[in-house]
DOKE-571600 format. One record per residue: residue number from 1; residue in three letters; x, y, z of N, C-alpha, C, O in turn. Coordinates in Angstrom, 3 decimals, padded with zeros to 6 digits. Atoms other than C-alpha are relative to their C-alpha. Layout:
residues N
SITE_k_r_n.x_n.y_n.z_ca.x_ca.y_ca.z_c.x_c.y_c.z_o.x_o.y_o.z
SITE_NUM_ala_X_Y_Z_X_Y_Z_X_Y_Z_X_Y_Z
...
end
This chain:
residues 83
SITE_k_r_n.x_n.y_n.z_ca.x_ca.y_ca.z_c.x_c.y_c.z_o.x_o.y_o.z
SITE_1_met_-000.921_-000.032_-001.119_028.343_-029.622_-058.086_-000.610_000.817_001.136_-001.314_001.800_000.904
SITE_2_asn_000.475_-000.782_-001.136_027.537_-028.441_-054.595_001.033_001.083_000.338_002.107_001.135_-000.261
SITE_3_val_-000.837_-001.148_-000.352_029.073_-025.361_-052.954_001.422_-000.432_000.374_002.389_000.148_-000.118
SITE_4_glu_-001.332_000.438_-000.421_031.964_-027.237_-051.301_000.813_-000.550_-001.160_002.020_-000.317_-001.230
SITE_5_glu_-000.712_000.537_001.165_032.851_-029.048_-054.536_000.487_001.121_-000.909_001.602_001.061_-001.428
SITE_6_ile_-000.390_-001.142_000.843_032.895_-025.759_-056.483_001.198_000.711_000.616_002.160_001.029_-000.082
SITE_7_ile_-001.083_-000.705_-000.688_035.119_-024.094_-053.874_001.295_-000.806_-000.055_002.354_-000.252_-000.353
SITE_8_ser_-001.226_000.808_-000.005_037.569_-027.000_-053.643_000.564_-000.153_-001.408_001.783_-000.145_-001.578
SITE_9_thr_-000.468_000.090_001.384_037.760_-027.381_-057.437_000.694_001.291_-000.406_001.762_001.257_-001.017
SITE_10_ala_-000.607_-001.298_000.314_038.464_-023.661_-057.823_001.359_000.128_000.679_002.330_000.555_000.055
SITE_11_gly_-001.268_-000.083_-000.717_041.158_-023.819_-055.152_001.081_-000.853_-000.635_002.210_-000.394_-000.811
SITE_12_arg_-000.985_000.903_000.620_042.892_-026.810_-056.751_000.453_000.514_-001.363_001.576_000.239_-001.788
SITE_13_arg_-000.346_-000.559_001.322_042.830_-024.998_-060.120_000.613_001.395_000.106_000.920_002.012_-000.913
SITE_14_asn_-000.524_-001.356_-000.231_044.147_-021.744_-058.555_-000.867_001.066_-000.654_-000.359_002.034_-001.220
SITE_15_leu_000.958_-000.979_000.507_041.003_-019.887_-059.632_-000.749_000.598_001.182_-001.068_-000.102_002.143
SITE_16_thr_000.794_-000.608_-001.065_039.182_-017.380_-057.460_-001.440_-000.475_-000.125_-001.857_-000.993_-001.161
SITE_17_val_001.399_000.416_-000.028_035.596_-018.082_-056.479_-000.812_001.117_000.644_-000.398_001.701_001.645
SITE_18_lys_000.933_-000.966_-000.585_032.682_-015.704_-055.838_-000.969_-000.771_000.876_-001.606_-001.727_000.433
SITE_19_ile_000.886_000.687_-000.936_030.726_-016.733_-052.784_-000.985_000.985_000.602_-000.663_002.156_000.809
SITE_20_lys_001.009_-000.768_-000.726_027.524_-015.465_-051.175_-000.121_-000.615_001.380_-000.404_-001.805_001.524
SITE_21_val_-000.014_000.472_-001.385_027.637_-015.718_-047.386_-001.117_000.697_000.764_-001.272_001.916_000.680
SITE_22_glu_001.062_-000.565_-000.831_024.678_-015.241_-045.043_000.594_000.515_001.303_001.320_-000.202_001.992
SITE_23_thr_-000.487_-000.595_-001.247_025.443_-012.877_-042.158_-000.908_-000.396_001.152_-001.945_-001.025_000.943
SITE_24_gln_000.811_000.297_-001.173_024.115_-013.201_-038.614_-001.343_000.713_-000.056_-002.303_000.274_000.576
SITE_25_lys_001.256_-000.751_000.131_021.440_-010.638_-039.552_-000.858_-000.502_-001.156_-001.926_000.047_-001.424
SITE_26_gly_000.769_000.567_001.103_020.278_-012.747_-042.492_000.257_000.654_-001.346_-000.370_000.286_-002.339
SITE_27_gln_-000.354_-000.657_001.260_021.800_-010.473_-045.148_000.996_-000.881_-000.763_001.660_-001.735_-000.174
SITE_28_leu_-000.992_000.716_000.804_023.883_-011.855_-048.015_001.135_000.942_-000.360_000.905_002.048_-000.849
SITE_29_glu_-001.188_-000.744_000.413_027.421_-010.610_-048.545_000.698_-000.805_-001.080_000.735_-002.034_-001.027
SITE_30_val_-000.695_000.660_001.098_029.370_-011.367_-051.711_001.494_000.303_000.116_001.893_001.455_000.286
SITE_31_phe_-001.441_-000.122_-000.041_033.123_-011.989_-051.648_000.589_-000.756_-001.180_000.056_-001.782_-001.602
SITE_32_glu_-000.808_000.783_000.930_035.616_-013.016_-054.283_001.235_-000.406_000.785_001.939_000.445_001.330
SITE_33_val_-001.059_000.501_-000.867_038.174_-015.217_-052.573_000.929_-000.963_-000.710_000.576_-001.593_-001.706
SITE_34_glu_-000.921_001.079_000.314_041.241_-017.349_-053.039_-000.257_-001.054_001.074_-000.090_-000.779_002.262
SITE_35_ala_000.329_001.057_-000.964_040.261_-020.633_-051.397_001.228_-000.868_000.250_001.865_-001.345_-000.689
SITE_36_tyr_-001.192_000.763_-000.360_043.008_-022.464_-049.503_-000.295_-001.331_000.669_000.512_-002.254_000.556
SITE_37_gly_000.284_001.278_-000.627_041.311_-025.208_-047.520_-001.129_000.084_001.003_-001.661_001.157_001.289
SITE_38_arg_001.050_000.117_-001.017_038.780_-026.410_-044.970_000.643_-000.433_001.304_001.682_-001.094_001.312
SITE_39_lys_-000.442_000.509_-001.294_039.238_-026.971_-041.272_-001.194_-000.099_000.929_-002.209_000.574_000.750
SITE_40_gln_001.055_000.230_-000.989_037.138_-028.142_-038.375_000.321_000.824_001.241_001.447_000.789_001.738
SITE_41_lys_-000.163_-000.735_-001.260_036.635_-025.842_-035.373_-001.257_-000.260_000.814_-002.322_000.286_000.528
SITE_42_gly_001.172_000.404_-000.765_034.346_-027.344_-032.780_-000.943_-000.765_-000.909_-000.546_-001.743_-001.542
SITE_43_leu_000.989_000.647_000.860_031.168_-028.313_-034.615_-000.065_000.625_-001.391_-000.794_000.134_-002.253
SITE_44_ser_000.065_-000.721_001.272_031.789_-025.891_-037.506_001.117_-000.422_-000.943_002.249_-000.675_-000.531
SITE_45_arg_-000.997_000.201_001.054_033.546_-026.583_-040.788_000.239_001.363_-000.627_-000.698_002.024_-001.074
SITE_46_leu_-000.344_-001.340_000.462_035.389_-023.465_-041.909_000.785_-000.041_-001.297_001.552_-000.969_-001.553
SITE_47_leu_-000.775_-000.208_001.221_036.739_-022.265_-045.245_001.057_001.045_000.308_000.732_002.165_000.703
SITE_48_phe_-001.088_-000.956_-000.147_040.161_-020.628_-044.973_000.238_000.601_-001.373_000.497_-000.120_-002.337
SITE_49_cys_-000.104_-000.658_001.299_040.414_-018.028_-047.734_000.527_001.424_000.155_000.628_001.951_001.263
SITE_50_leu_-000.433_-001.387_000.057_041.705_-014.611_-048.767_-000.998_000.781_-000.840_-001.256_000.423_-001.989
SITE_51_asp_000.886_-000.899_000.728_039.255_-011.864_-049.770_000.882_000.830_-000.927_001.729_001.586_-000.451
SITE_52_val_-000.897_-000.667_000.943_040.853_-010.494_-052.954_-000.202_001.513_-000.040_000.690_002.234_-000.487
SITE_53_lys_000.241_-001.444_-000.002_039.269_-007.045_-052.541_000.656_000.671_001.201_001.344_001.680_001.049
SITE_54_ser_-000.519_-000.628_-001.225_040.239_-006.293_-048.939_001.342_-000.585_000.441_001.978_-000.038_001.343
SITE_55_phe_-001.211_000.730_-000.380_043.236_-008.705_-048.733_-000.044_-000.449_001.461_000.986_-000.494_002.133
SITE_56_glu_000.172_000.518_-001.346_041.820_-010.003_-045.439_-000.158_-001.517_-000.070_-000.869_-002.047_-000.924
SITE_57_tyr_000.188_001.442_-000.106_042.157_-013.646_-044.481_-001.257_-000.257_000.804_-001.510_000.420_001.800
SITE_58_lys_001.269_000.299_-000.645_038.844_-015.175_-043.457_-000.118_-001.495_000.267_000.403_-002.323_-000.481
SITE_59_asn_000.430_001.363_-000.294_037.610_-018.350_-041.830_-001.522_000.050_-000.004_-002.132_000.464_000.981
SITE_60_leu_001.446_-000.107_000.174_034.029_-018.611_-043.105_-000.665_-001.347_000.276_-000.194_-002.391_-000.177
SITE_61_asp_000.771_001.208_-000.296_031.507_-021.126_-041.793_-000.618_-000.506_-001.303_-001.416_000.193_-001.928
SITE_62_leu_000.496_000.554_001.266_030.759_-023.388_-044.766_-001.522_-000.130_-000.027_-002.126_-000.063_-001.098
SITE_63_ser_001.463_000.145_-000.022_027.151_-023.848_-043.614_-000.710_001.316_-000.315_-001.909_001.316_-000.591
SITE_64_leu_000.596_-001.307_000.288_026.573_-020.095_-044.179_000.248_000.458_-001.433_-000.242_001.513_-001.834
SITE_65_ile_-000.247_-000.345_001.396_027.822_-020.068_-047.787_-001.172_-000.519_-000.820_-001.410_-001.725_-000.896
SITE_66_arg_001.239_000.340_000.720_024.689_-020.005_-049.933_000.235_-000.348_-001.464_-000.514_-001.133_-002.047
SITE_67_ser_-000.296_000.341_001.391_026.271_-020.106_-053.391_001.477_000.266_-000.266_002.128_001.031_000.447
SITE_68_ala_-001.394_-000.152_000.401_029.652_-020.335_-055.096_000.073_-000.091_-001.518_-000.598_-000.910_-002.147
SITE_69_glu_-000.180_-000.016_001.455_030.739_-019.546_-058.639_001.486_000.163_-000.304_002.111_001.142_000.102
SITE_70_met_-001.399_-000.071_000.393_034.175_-020.280_-060.051_000.173_001.128_-001.015_-000.662_001.298_-001.903
SITE_71_thr_-000.297_-001.039_000.982_035.730_-017.340_-061.918_001.080_-000.521_-000.949_001.497_-001.676_-000.862
SITE_72_his_-001.100_000.347_000.897_038.352_-017.339_-064.665_001.285_000.690_000.435_002.291_000.633_-000.272
SITE_73_arg_-001.177_-000.706_-000.491_040.788_-015.285_-062.570_000.920_-000.951_000.768_000.523_-001.565_001.758
SITE_74_met_-000.981_000.864_-000.666_043.905_-017.201_-061.612_000.696_000.776_001.105_000.785_002.003_001.059
SITE_75_phe_-000.792_-000.622_-001.056_045.883_-016.528_-058.465_001.230_-000.852_000.276_001.241_-002.060_000.036
SITE_76_lys_-001.207_000.705_-000.431_049.355_-017.426_-057.246_-000.157_-000.293_001.482_-000.237_000.639_002.281
SITE_77_pro_000.250_000.344_-001.396_048.900_-019.325_-053.979_001.038_000.593_000.966_002.244_000.565_000.720
SITE_78_arg_-000.848_-000.540_-001.073_050.267_-017.663_-050.846_000.227_-001.042_001.079_001.125_-000.905_001.910
SITE_79_phe_-000.070_001.110_-000.947_049.732_-020.872_-048.838_-000.218_-001.281_-000.806_-000.710_-001.226_-001.934
SITE_80_pro_000.341_001.259_000.676_049.532_-024.558_-049.754_-001.520_-000.154_-000.118_-002.260_000.184_000.805
SITE_81_ile_001.428_000.285_000.203_046.135_-025.506_-051.208_-000.275_-001.366_000.632_000.390_-002.352_000.314
SITE_82_asp_000.247_001.231_-000.764_044.629_-028.147_-048.915_-001.450_-000.455_-000.165_-002.256_-000.347_000.759
SITE_83_phe_001.331_000.552_000.255_041.533_-029.662_-050.524_000.125_-001.437_-000.390_-000.881_-002.097_-000.651
end
């Protein structure tokens, strides 16, 4: 499965996903998120998610997500899952 398939499968199963995201400086940041859906903004496809550590909602550019790993941690959705 590719990164988008892993993220959408995790979201539909109400499982968190660990993602590695490349920053503008080329560093990799790791987040564990609840994935809620994708949306288009201009030319970018974004992942709408909740960072489970900081409880911050994020819109992450899918092209900057380098890897994704489904966890076994379930979450109760705060928004409709749209995958």
